[in-house]
PASE-798172 format. One line per field, with one value per residue (C-alpha): x, y, z; residue number from 0; residue in one letter. Coordinates in Angstrom, 3 decimals, decimal comma. Each point is the difference from the previous one (the first is absolute). Last residue first. Layout:
<atoms>
X	[X  ...] $
Y	[Y  ...] $
Z	[Z  ...] $
i	[NUM  ...] $
aa	[A  ...] $
</atoms>
This chain:
<atoms>
X	[50,493  0,909  -1,329  1,942  1,135  1,194  -1,260  2,994  0,856  -0,963  1,551  -2,107  1,453  -3,269  -2,008  2,151  0,667  -3,476  -0,548  2,898  -1,654  -3,414  1,664  1,732  -2,831  -1,760  1,937  -2,795  -0,579  -1,635  0,504  3,515  1,889  3,655  2,471  3,778  2,349  3,334  1,591  3,171  0,622  -1,680  -2,611  -1,491  -3,195  -0,459  -3,232  -2,268  -3,394  0,284  1,193  2,950  -1,267  2,757  2,861  -1,393  2,055  -3,278  -1,436  -2,345  0,546  -0,342  2,084  -1,408  0,859  3,666  2,556  -2,068  -3,345  2,480  2,001  -3,344  -1,264  2,935  0,292  -3,585  1,514  1,803  3,314  3,028  -1,083  -0,053  -1,163  -2,888  -1,073  0,051  -2,391  -2,434  -0,042  -0,468  -2,919  -1,741  0,350  -1,510  -2,776  -0,399  -1,517  -3,250  -1,048  -3,478  0,405  2,682  3,815  2,109  4,131  2,634  3,177  0,388  3,542  2,346  2,950  2,085  -2,875  -2,708  -3,106  -3,156  -3,063  -3,234  -2,932  -2,433  -3,719  -1,542  -1,460  2,717  -0,933  -0,545  3,601  1,827  -0,548  1,487  2,942  0,657  -0,487  2,905  2,255  -0,448  0,009  3,266  1,442  -0,868  1,651  3,286  1,037  2,655  2,031  -1,116  -2,690  0,031  -2,447  2,065  2,723  -2,944  -2,448  3,060  1,090  -3,714  -0,061  2,975  -1,246  -3,136  1,994  1,392  -3,069  -3,346  -2,769  -3,425  0,914  -0,519  -3,826  -0,441  1,542  -1,758  -3,449  0,519  1,573  -3,397  -2,345  1,955  -0,181  -3,812  -0,416  2,152  -2,395  -2,811  -2,904  -2,382  0,538  0,023  1,974  -0,952  -3,269  -1,917  -3,632  -1,268  3,151  0,244  -3,701  0,685  3,309  -2,096  -2,877  2,201  1,797  -2,955  -2,044  2,930  -1,163  -3,597  -3,289  1,000  1,809  -0,991  1,016  0,307  2,068  -0,137  1,134  1,864  0,620  2,461  1,360  2,824  -2,404  -0,771  -1,129  -1,421  -0,322  -2,326  -0,559  3,633  1,156  3,594  0,246  -2,743  -0,464  1,466  1,414  -0,127  2,237  -0,040  1,391  3,780  -0,942  -0,236  -0,933  -1,173  -0,572  -1,462  -0,224  -0,790  2,365  0,974  2,524  1,524  -0,291  1,359  0,287  1,244  1,016  1,269  0,462  2,010  -0,666  2,939  1,496  -1,566  0,632  -0,437  -0,238  -0,718  -2,111  -0,071  -1,365  -0,471  3,230  1,093  3,261  -1,477  -1,637  0,654  -0,437  0,522  1,279  0,882  2,056  0,719  -1,838  -0,225  -2,939  0,933  -2,639  -3,659  -1,290  -3,644  -0,581  3,132  -0,575  -3,665  0,887  2,960  -2,683  -1,815  2,921  1,013  -2,766  1,171  3,552  1,293  -1,640  2,217  0,135  0,218  3,633  0,103  -0,610  -3,686  -1,406  -2,101  -0,502  -2,804  0,916  -3,642  1,489  2,804  -2,470  -2,557  2,612  1,552  -3,000  0,054  -0,397  2,363  -0,807  1,265  0,742  1,543  0,364  1,823  0,144  -2,340  -0,034  -3,606  -2,466  -2,998  1,584  -0,199  -3,872  0,177  2,131  -2,626  -3,019  1,540  0,718  -3,425  -1,712  2,667  2,130  3,455  -0,292  -0,453  3,189  -0,371  3,135  -0,897  1,407  -1,874  1,561  1,669  2,459  3,047  -1,674  -0,868  3,636  1,483  -2,092  0,559  3,833  -0,377  -1,829  2,194  2,995  -2,467  0,376  -2,822  -2,589  -3,617  -0,196  -2,936  -2,343  0,372  -2,529  1,447  -0,977  0,951  1,810  1,590  3,263  -1,566  -1,275  3,214  1,865  -2,652  -0,047  4,115  -0,171  -2,682  0,870  1,776  -2,953  -2,304  -2,355  -3,354  1,069  -3,579  0,133  -1,244  -1,253  -1,102  -1,939  3,396  1,114  3,506  0,882  -2,826  2,127  2,947  -1,263  -1,335  2,979  1,138  -3,918  -3,360  -1,598  -3,845  -0,457  -2,025  -2,004  -1,516  0,194  -2,984  1,700  -0,760  0,423  3,174  1,538  -1,216  1,386  3,438  0,320  -1,110  2,461  2,827  3,264  -1,964  -1,520  -3,476  -1,500  -3,144  -0,641  -2,308  0,671  -2,066  -1,890  2,261  -2,011  0,844  3,726  -0,257  -0,894  2,747  2,262  -0,772  0,336  3,370  1,168  -0,720  1,976  -1,089  3,144  0,136  -2,938  -1,682  -2,051  -2,276  -0,342  -3,784] $
Y	[-8,998  1,775  3,109  0,882  -0,725  -3,648  -1,543  0,050  -3,804  -1,713  -3,890  -2,936  -1,847  -1,573  3,094  2,567  -2,122  -0,124  3,577  0,545  -1,921  1,607  3,419  -1,012  -1,155  3,114  2,168  1,643  -3,488  -3,088  -2,739  -1,356  -1,256  -0,946  -1,794  -0,340  -2,804  -0,501  3,421  -0,432  3,033  -1,746  -2,342  2,386  -0,258  2,734  1,607  0,228  1,600  3,831  1,277  -0,167  -2,692  -2,196  1,878  2,863  0,582  -0,352  2,648  0,195  2,789  2,605  3,240  2,917  -1,119  -0,553  -0,289  0,180  -1,888  -2,321  -0,879  -0,889  -1,915  -2,398  -0,047  -1,348  -3,434  -0,637  0,236  -1,467  2,058  -2,253  -3,048  2,184  0,848  -3,522  -1,073  2,833  -1,682  -2,965  0,753  1,809  -3,395  -1,891  2,740  -1,184  -3,329  1,700  1,139  0,418  -3,415  1,281  -1,512  -1,963  -1,047  -0,859  -1,633  0,555  -0,964  2,172  -1,643  1,921  2,643  -1,634  1,405  1,050  1,178  1,569  0,704  2,601  0,938  3,609  1,808  -0,875  -1,459  -3,248  -0,183  -0,336  -3,576  -0,877  2,393  -2,076  -3,301  1,267  0,644  -3,087  -2,208  1,775  -0,422  -3,844  -0,288  1,538  3,247  -0,225  1,794  3,546  0,761  3,303  2,874  2,802  0,415  0,129  2,248  2,286  0,492  0,719  2,574  1,568  -0,098  1,778  2,432  0,990  1,936  -1,414  2,725  -1,437  0,484  3,718  -0,924  -1,772  2,336  2,902  -1,572  -0,657  3,559  1,521  -1,631  1,388  3,495  -0,448  -1,057  2,905  2,378  -1,558  -2,501  -0,432  2,748  2,200  3,261  3,790  -0,154  3,421  -1,813  0,531  -1,201  -3,158  -0,719  0,215  -2,394  -2,191  -0,225  -0,276  -2,964  -1,735  0,473  -1,387  -3,757  0,340  1,245  -0,826  -3,237  -3,328  -1,498  -3,559  -1,555  -4,017  -1,852  -3,189  -1,978  -2,698  0,533  2,346  2,185  0,810  3,153  0,663  3,206  1,652  3,568  0,750  2,548  -0,229  -3,316  -1,854  -2,371  0,225  -3,097  0,031  -2,351  -1,519  -0,020  0,456  2,298  0,026  2,936  -1,052  2,836  -1,682  0,478  -3,703  -0,566  1,512  0,294  2,488  3,381  -1,119  0,635  -1,874  1,761  -2,928  0,899  -1,371  1,037  -0,673  3,676  1,207  -2,237  0,406  -2,489  1,349  -1,669  2,102  -0,246  1,952  2,487  2,180  -0,423  -1,050  -2,795  -0,644  -3,485  -0,179  -1,283  2,149  -0,580  1,212  3,665  1,770  1,496  2,022  0,690  -1,142  -2,550  -0,337  3,632  0,041  -3,576  0,652  3,269  -1,817  -2,547  2,817  1,928  -3,350  0,193  2,831  1,114  -3,378  -1,104  2,320  3,382  3,579  0,517  -0,611  -2,585  -0,652  -2,716  1,382  3,082  -1,737  -0,929  -1,550  -3,186  -0,066  0,412  -2,487  -2,790  0,467  -0,321  -3,377  1,716  -1,052  2,176  -2,117  1,340  -2,524  0,970  -2,420  -0,254  2,249  -0,936  -0,754  -0,037  1,841  3,294  -0,763  -0,143  3,830  0,746  -1,988  1,337  3,568  -0,855  -1,491  3,095  1,456  2,928  -2,004  -2,316  3,224  1,816  3,231  1,613  2,941  3,485  2,448  3,839  1,257  1,663  -1,063  -3,568  -0,241  0,814  -2,291  -2,620  0,768  -0,192  -3,219  -1,629  0,914  -1,623  -3,009  -0,528  0,219  1,591  -0,218  -3,484  0,336  2,864  3,436  1,375  3,814  3,084  3,109  3,233  0,349  -1,130  -2,966  -0,463  0,382  -2,681  -2,202  0,640  -0,787  -2,777  -1,804  0,127  -3,534  -1,243  0,629  2,888  -0,515  2,526  0,613  3,913  1,568  3,467  1,073  3,497  2,102  -1,671  0,249  -3,399  -0,316  2,051  -1,828  -3,160  1,631  1,380  -2,340  -0,379  -0,136  1,065  -0,885  2,665  2,361  -2,922  -0,045  -3,547  -1,959  -3,538  -1,365  3,562  0,629  -3,128  0,848  3,247  -1,013  -2,875  2,308  2,656  -2,453  0,288  -0,650  2,179  -0,320  2,513  0,162  -3,513  0,098  -0,897  0,438  -3,174  -2,609  -1,968  2,094  -0,622  -3,494  0,857  2,228  -2,391  -2,884  2,729  1,191  -3,493  -0,252  2,961  3,810  1,406  2,132  0,102  2,870  -0,123  2,461  -0,572  1,152] $
Z	[-16,823  3,184  2,012  2,845  3,553  -0,478  3,460  2,782  0,986  2,886  0,688  1,114  -2,722  -1,242  0,775  -1,472  -3,005  -0,795  0,469  -2,338  -2,399  0,166  -0,598  -2,697  -2,048  1,755  -1,994  -2,100  -1,624  1,822  -2,377  -0,160  3,003  -0,241  2,494  -0,804  0,798  1,646  0,136  2,367  2,498  2,793  -1,528  -2,593  -1,371  -2,998  -0,395  -3,195  0,138  -0,934  -3,176  -2,140  -2,652  -1,216  -1,838  -1,683  -3,621  -1,787  2,038  3,387  2,314  -2,796  0,406  1,954  3,096  -0,846  3,141  3,000  -1,203  -2,020  2,855  2,117  -2,793  0,202  3,427  -0,396  -1,099  3,415  0,060  -2,252  -2,718  -2,724  2,384  1,326  -3,602  -0,883  3,047  -1,336  -3,355  1,575  2,001  -3,276  -1,776  2,854  -0,139  -3,755  1,477  1,313  3,599  1,139  2,021  2,183  -1,331  1,569  -1,002  2,830  -0,137  -3,773  -0,909  -2,186  0,871  2,710  -0,164  2,015  -1,169  1,923  -1,758  0,797  -2,594  2,074  -0,076  0,346  2,984  2,426  3,424  -1,471  -0,956  3,326  0,540  -3,078  0,515  3,354  -2,019  -2,257  2,936  1,646  -3,253  -0,707  3,445  -0,310  -3,518  1,213  1,556  2,693  2,828  0,476  -2,502  -1,459  0,377  1,541  -2,707  -2,483  1,656  0,894  -3,951  -0,628  2,156  -1,337  -3,106  1,170  1,663  -3,758  -0,544  -1,913  -0,073  0,648  3,852  -0,547  -1,136  3,386  2,181  -1,510  0,591  3,473  0,398  -2,015  2,472  2,508  -0,929  -0,574  3,409  0,920  -1,699  1,505  -1,120  2,737  2,361  -3,143  0,179  -0,474  2,228  -0,612  0,654  -3,564  -1,269  1,984  -0,902  -3,723  0,392  1,837  -2,154  -3,406  1,615  1,397  -3,547  -2,098  0,391  -0,772  1,555  3,655  -1,083  1,308  3,307  0,342  2,689  0,079  3,278  0,047  3,134  -0,176  3,629  -1,223  -1,746  -3,679  -0,632  -3,459  -2,144  -2,454  -1,256  -0,774  -2,749  -0,577  2,235  -2,466  3,053  3,609  1,574  3,647  2,160  3,426  3,240  -0,633  -2,663  -3,714  -2,111  -3,512  -2,550  -3,180  -3,816  -0,701  -3,119  -3,619  -1,992  -2,401  1,915  3,396  3,913  2,899  3,215  2,623  3,672  3,120  3,667  2,491  -0,377  -3,210  -2,861  -3,700  -3,243  -3,424  -2,742  -3,000  -3,323  -3,239  1,115  -2,699  -1,947  -3,212  1,620  3,406  2,188  3,965  3,016  2,860  3,348  3,483  -0,294  3,836  1,533  2,658  2,524  -0,062  -2,224  -0,413  -1,355  -2,151  -1,271  -0,850  -1,985  -1,711  -1,591  -1,326  -1,397  -1,856  -2,415  -1,467  0,556  0,719  -3,446  -2,023  -1,530  1,543  -0,532  -3,621  -2,805  -0,682  1,699  2,994  -2,407  -1,759  -3,772  -0,670  -1,369  2,666  2,796  -1,370  -0,710  3,469  1,843  1,985  3,499  2,790  3,677  2,684  3,575  2,611  3,459  2,502  3,886  1,619  3,818  1,081  -3,078  2,644  -1,025  -3,803  0,242  1,055  -3,098  -2,394  1,684  -0,806  -3,624  -0,868  -0,854  -2,460  0,750  0,692  -2,890  -2,665  0,616  -1,499  1,416  2,013  -0,274  2,349  0,301  3,103  -2,695  1,714  0,667  -3,532  -1,120  2,354  -1,106  -3,791  0,913  1,975  -3,044  -2,587  2,114  0,593  -3,940  -2,785  1,824  1,420  -1,295  -0,204  -0,663  1,825  1,832  -0,023  2,136  -2,229  1,090  -3,117  1,081  1,192  -3,511  -1,693  2,173  -0,370  -4,055  -0,144  2,455  -1,571  -3,482  -0,236  1,736  -3,172  0,822  2,208  2,722  1,515  1,117  3,244  0,372  -3,525  -0,653  0,206  -3,233  -0,446  0,380  -2,955  -2,249  0,904  -0,951  -3,349  -1,061  -2,773  -1,346  2,102  2,712  0,418  2,881  -2,772  -0,784  3,462  1,435  -0,315  0,069  -3,621  -1,757  2,169  -1,392  -3,658  0,309  1,251  -2,845  -2,489  1,478  -0,132  2,356  3,214  2,871  1,876  2,189  2,306  1,615  3,210  3,243  3,421  -0,041  -2,426  -2,574  -2,850  1,249  -0,997  -3,763  -0,024  1,079  -2,576  -2,637  1,476  -0,409  -3,632  -0,770  0,215  1,885  2,756  1,822  1,851  3,045  1,823  3,863  1,064] $
i	[485  484  483  482  481  480  479  478  477  476  475  474  473  472  471  470  469  468  467  466  465  464  463  462  461  460  459  458  457  456  455  454  453  452  451  450  449  448  447  446  445  444  443  442  441  440  439  438  437  436  435  434  433  432  431  430  429  428  427  426  425  424  423  422  421  420  419  418  417  416  415  414  413  412  411  410  409  408  407  406  405  404  403  402  401  400  399  398  397  396  395  394  393  392  391  390  389  388  387  386  385  384  383  382  381  380  379  378  377  376  375  374  373  372  371  370  369  368  367  366  365  364  363  362  361  360  359  358  357  356  355  354  353  352  351  350  349  348  347  346  345  344  343  342  341  340  339  338  337  336  335  334  333  332  331  330  329  328  327  326  325  324  323  322  321  320  319  318  317  316  315  314  313  312  311  310  309  308  307  306  305  304  303  302  301  300  299  298  297  296  295  294  293  292  291  290  289  288  287  286  285  284  283  282  281  280  279  278  277  276  275  274  273  272  271  270  269  268  267  266  265  264  263  262  261  260  259  258  257  256  255  254  253  252  251  250  249  248  247  246  245  244  243  242  241  240  239  238  237  236  235  234  233  232  231  230  229  228  227  226  225  224  223  222  221  220  219  218  217  216  215  214  213  212  211  210  209  208  207  206  205  204  203  202  201  200  199  198  197  196  195  194  193  192  191  190  189  188  187  186  185  184  183  182  181  180  179  178  177  176  175  174  173  172  171  170  169  168  167  166  165  164  163  162  161  160  159  158  157  156  155  154  153  152  151  150  149  148  147  146  145  144  143  142  141  140  139  138  137  136  135  134  133  132  131  130  129  128  127  126  125  124  123  122  121  120  119  118  117  116  115  114  113  112  111  110  109  108  107  106  105  104  103  102  101  100  99  98  97  96  95  94  93  92  91  90  89  88  87  86  85  84  83  82  81  80  79  78  77  76  75  74  73  72  71  70  69  68  67  66  65  64  63  62  61  60  59  58  57  56  55  54  53  52  51  50  49  48  47  46  45  44  43  42  41  40  39  38  37  36  35  34  33  32  31  30  29  28  27  26  25  24  23  22  21  20  19  18  17  16  15  14  13  12  11  10  9  8  7  6  5  4  3  2  1  0] $
aa	[A  V  I  C  P  L  A  P  A  A  V  G  L  V  Q  Q  F  A  R  V  V  I  E  H  D  R  G  E  H  L  G  S  V  C  V  T  A  V  R  E  D  G  V  F  I  P  F  A  G  A  C  P  M  G  V  T  Q  E  T  F  L  P  E  D  P  A  S  L  E  H  E  L  Y  G  W  V  S  A  H  G  S  A  L  S  A  Q  R  K  G  E  A  F  D  Y  N  R  P  A  K  D  D  T  S  W  A  F  L  L  C  G  D  S  E  R  T  I  V  A  T  I  G  R  D  Y  E  P  A  L  R  A  I  A  C  G  L  E  L  A  E  A  S  G  F  Q  Q  P  Y  R  L  L  Q  E  Q  Q  A  L  T  D  L  A  A  P  T  V  E  F  A  G  R  A  A  D  L  I  Q  A  C  R  I  S  A  D  L  S  M  I  P  S  E  S  I  G  Q  E  V  L  R  T  A  H  S  V  E  G  Y  F  D  D  V  E  Y  P  M  D  L  E  Q  V  S  G  D  Q  G  Y  I  T  A  H  Q  P  R  H  L  E  D  V  V  I  R  G  K  S  G  V  I  T  C  T  R  P  K  G  R  E  F  A  C  E  L  R  A  S  L  S  G  N  T  Y  R  A  D  A  Y  Y  D  I  G  N  K  T  A  G  N  I  S  T  L  T  I  T  G  P  L  L  V  E  L  W  S  A  C  Y  T  G  C  D  L  L  V  G  A  G  P  G  P  Q  V  H  Y  T  G  A  Q  E  V  Y  A  A  M  D  N  C  L  T  A  E  V  H  E  I  T  G  L  N  A  I  A  D  M  V  P  Q  Y  L  A  V  F  R  P  K  M  A  E  M  F  L  L  K  K  E  R  A  F  A  A  V  Q  K  M  E  D  A  T  L  M  A  P  K  E  C  L  I  H  K  G  A  N  L  A  A  S  A  W  E  F  H  L  S  H  P  L  A  L  Y  I  I  D  V  T  D  D  A  L  L  E  H  H  A  N  S  G  A  Y  A  R  S  P  D  V  D  F  E  A  A  F  A  D  A  K  E  Q  S  R  C  S  I  A  V  L  R  A  G  E  V  H  A  L  S  R  A  F  R  H  A  I  N  G  A  G  L  I  G  W  N  V  M] $
</atoms>
């Protein structure tokens, strides 16, 4: 019999305990939390000896000192994982640790080394890898040919809930943010599908009070490309899409999947339906129990190295939210490279504007696009998607004024603000124009002749779509802006 203890008695601990009751050869023998009342209630609900319902400031240490406990489920907020994983390993306990295992790859490397030294199991509780659907999806990937692109999206419209509840996800501190919550599941899919070095190429996103609420990170891995998208403040289908040379697979509800669709190159469609065995926790709990029974100290499904790589993927994205002087250098390179060699008139404006319009359907919001000749203020191109209102032309003009004031793309002002005075308001009564993404100077040689403005996309995508259109029209490659922009 494998005896389990739980550190922390929150909602997820209750879900874990209900699933554990179905695992053969396992039983819950101890619980620890701050409140005695809460510990007693948990013990009563799950038939735990009241003497092992540990509570108070020393509760977790008391549980770790309990010789009856073989393995713990670490259900504390993830900012506490490193401290208590280290303590549990030091106490000789195996660990199933709720995701994300650690806040950083450095923390995860330390825990991995300690677990290996102690010959104890440490496994990140990564649900998608332990549900019934996972292996059939892995098997199907072998028939996709050469993998070309992986896209993992987990976006939830839950900001109002987490803010009202005051959960640690949105409280200032090292454990906050959507990347460490929803993004962890996305990183796990990228980790298993993209072997080798995964490099962040760009990120767009949104923050609130310094906490990431939305992230859209792009990566490369040799010839492979990948996208990791997660959100607290918007909802969309929560899928992992694997694109190969012979077809693609779409995994629904990527964080705890039961269904996937395989699309063949020949037009065939195959549905995979694999319900949970008991629930979405059961697979990982059963797996950890069997490993302890068999004396195996590392999971072949969610290895220590896999957890390190997941953390590295998230580290890269989280680090990119900080604006560095390199962002201004990259923007200057874009402006230097994306210039017209000979002329820019009405024909060129139409070509550039239409390139933007053709790219617009790839984004999740509509846009307004305007191209203005600077010699006399004449509009050379003006176009909006059906969902835009007249005020978007005012926004576009505000961005144009910011671009003219700085002599650069309008986002230059935002980048300078983040580097010099990030704690000050971005927009004040003295602000000239809108120092955010979307307006880009059009040069012929060294002469600025026009300005192109896009409004509507947010999180830096206004700038992104303009740069993409320039590259298409001019046939010139330019580096991507490697940081979050307004």
